[in-house]
N, C-alpha and C positions, 0 to 999 in steps of 0.2 A: 345503984350500980355495982353489978357483981363481979367477981373478981376477974372474969375475962375483959370487960370493960376495962378495969381498971390497968390491964396489962397491955391491952392496946392502945391507952392514952399514954401510958409510959413510952411506949414504944415509936409514938408518935412524936411527943416531946423529946426524945432521943434525936430522933432522925430531924427535927427541926434545929436543934442545937449544933449537930453536925454539920449540917449546910449552912448556918448561920457562921459558923468559926472557919468553915474554908471558902467562905467567900470572903470574910477579912484576913485572912491569909494572902490571898488571891492580891488584894489592892494592896496590900503593905509591900509584897514582891514587885510591884508596879512601878511604886513610887522608891523604891530602893533603885531599880534599874535606871529610872530617869538621874535620880542624883549620881549615880555610877558614870553615866554617860558625861555630865557635867564636869565629875571630878575627873576624867579621862582626858576630855578635851582639853581642861583647865592646865594638867599635868603636859600635855604633849605639846600645845602651843607654848609654855615657858620652854620647854627642853629646845623647840626650833628657835624661838628667838634669842636664847641662851648661845645655840649654836652661831645663828646670825652673826651675835654682837662677837664671839670670840674668832671670827674670820672678816672682823673688821667691816661689816656690812655697816650702812648708814642708814638707819631705821627713823633719822627726825625729820622725816617728811610725812610720818606716818601710812607706811604702806600695809597691804595686804601681805600677809607672810604666808598664808596656806587659805585656800579654798574649800578646800576639804579636811582637817584637822581630824575628823572621825566622822563618819554619816553624819549628815544634817548640821554639822556645825565647820564653822570657818574660824579662823585667827587673825587678828588686827592689832595693829599698832595704833595706838592714839596718845595725844596729851591727856596730863590730868594735872589743872582743870584743860578741857576741851579749847581749841582754839580752832578759827576758821578753817585752817587747811584739812581739819580732821573731817569736816563736812563737805571736802571735795569727792566727789565721785568716783573718780581716778585713785584716791585713796583708800577706798575702802573694796572691802571684798566684792568681786563682780558675782558671785554665787548668791551673797547675800540679797545684792541690790536687785536680782533677777527672779528671786524668791527660789532659787534651785538650794538653799539650805535656809534654816528657818532661826538658825542660834547662832552667836556669836560668843567670842570670848576676845576682849579687848585687854590690852597690855601697855604698858607706857613703854619708851623706847630705850629704857634702861632692865626691860622684862618685869616689872612690877606689875601685879596684877591690879586692873581696874574694876572690870566688871565681867560678868556670863549671863547672857540672856537667851 
């Protein structure tokens, strides 16, 4: 192999490494955005729940409190552990039931976090 061949080979390896690094960075950004949406949804759901409680709203029947807390996320109240009333469709967010939203945050009737899916 001559000097020109080594230069071309080195340039090709550098190009491959650059593409690999850029690809890796892009996928990490996407995962960060997903986590960020989840965190934002949890925070906003909690804020709405606390506001409702401060206004003396009764949340004991496990109502949906937002059909769009953020895009594609709803905010629902449930019992922990779940009780039969939590499974009543009228107490679940219609946007989630109708597949208009694909994620939900569940809080207790005292605004404690249960889960986010």
